[in-house]
N, C-alpha and C positions, 0 to 999 in steps of 0.2 A: 816058614811063613812065605806065602807068595808076595812078591813085590814087583811093581812096575814103576820105573822112574823115567818119565818123559822129559826131554830137553830139546833145545834148539829153536824154540819159538822166538818171536820178537815182532817189532814194528817194521813193516816194509811197504814200499810204494806199489801201487798196481803195476803189474808186469814184472815184478821182482821175483826172487827165488829164496827159498829157505830149505834146509835139510833137517828134519826132525830125527831124533834118536830115542829109542826106548830100551833101557837096560832092564833085564829081567832076572829074577832068581826065585827059588822055592818050588820050581816045577821043571819038568823035562822039556825045555824049549825046543830041542831038536826033534821032538816027537809031536809037536803041537802046531796045528794050523794057527795062524796069527792074523789079527785084524788091527786096523787103525779106525778110530771113531772120531767124531767131532761134535761139539755142542755149542751152538750159537746162542747168544743171549735170548732168553724167553722161549727157546726151542728145545725139543727133545734130542736125545743123543742119536746121531746118524752114523751108520756104517759107511766108511769112505773107501776102504780098500781091504782086500783079503789076499793072503799068500799061502801057498801049499807048504808042506813040511820041507820039501827039498828046494823050494823056491822056484820051481819050474812052471808053476801055474799061478796066475794072478787075476783078480777081478776088481773092477772099480765102479763106483757109482757114476752115473752118466755125466754128472756135472764136472767131474774132475778127470775124466778119461782123456788121455792124450797130454795132460799137463802134470799129473802126479805119477810117481813111480815108487812102488813098495818093494823093499828088498830085505834080506835078512843075512845074518852071519851066525850060523849055528854053533861055531866054535866059541864065539863070544857071548852067545845068548842075547843078541841085540837085534832089534827090529829098526828099520829106517823108513822114512818117507821123504823122498825128494819132491819138492813142490816148485814148479816153474810157472811162469806167466800167471802169477797170483792175481786174484780178483777181490774186490771189496767183499763180495759175498762169501769168500773163504774165511773171513774173520770168525774165529771160534776158539774154544779150548779143545786141543787135540789129545786123545787118549789112545793107548794101545791095550789090548787084552788078547788072551788066547780064545780059541774056539773049541769047546764051549767056554764061556767066560768064567774067570776066577774072581773071587772077592778077597781082599778089597781092591778097588780100582786105585790107580795112581792119582797124583795130584793134577796131572795134565800139564800141557804147556800152551801158553797163550800165543795165538797168531793173530796179529792185527794188520790188516791191509788197508792203508789209507794214504791219501795224498796230503 
């Protein structure tokens, strides 16, 4: 069974940093494009960042470009998201998934940016 276990979220002040992790199992991670998504309260799920199979190509939504960095460890089957200079509007539950998506989704990790 496919599993995604996101961790690393928390409460941080504006301008702070967090590093999210996503441990995966049940599919061939090293052959999968991977994504980070987020869902803010009352909003739909938003694609935040994408990374190629070898990790040599990445794409970010405009609002996080230059602040977030997606990376991966194919030996560990783990996806990461380094988030710097966090803003209040980054507050959301963050999820990872492969491209195309697998079901079920993980529980996500809550990121709250507030002073």
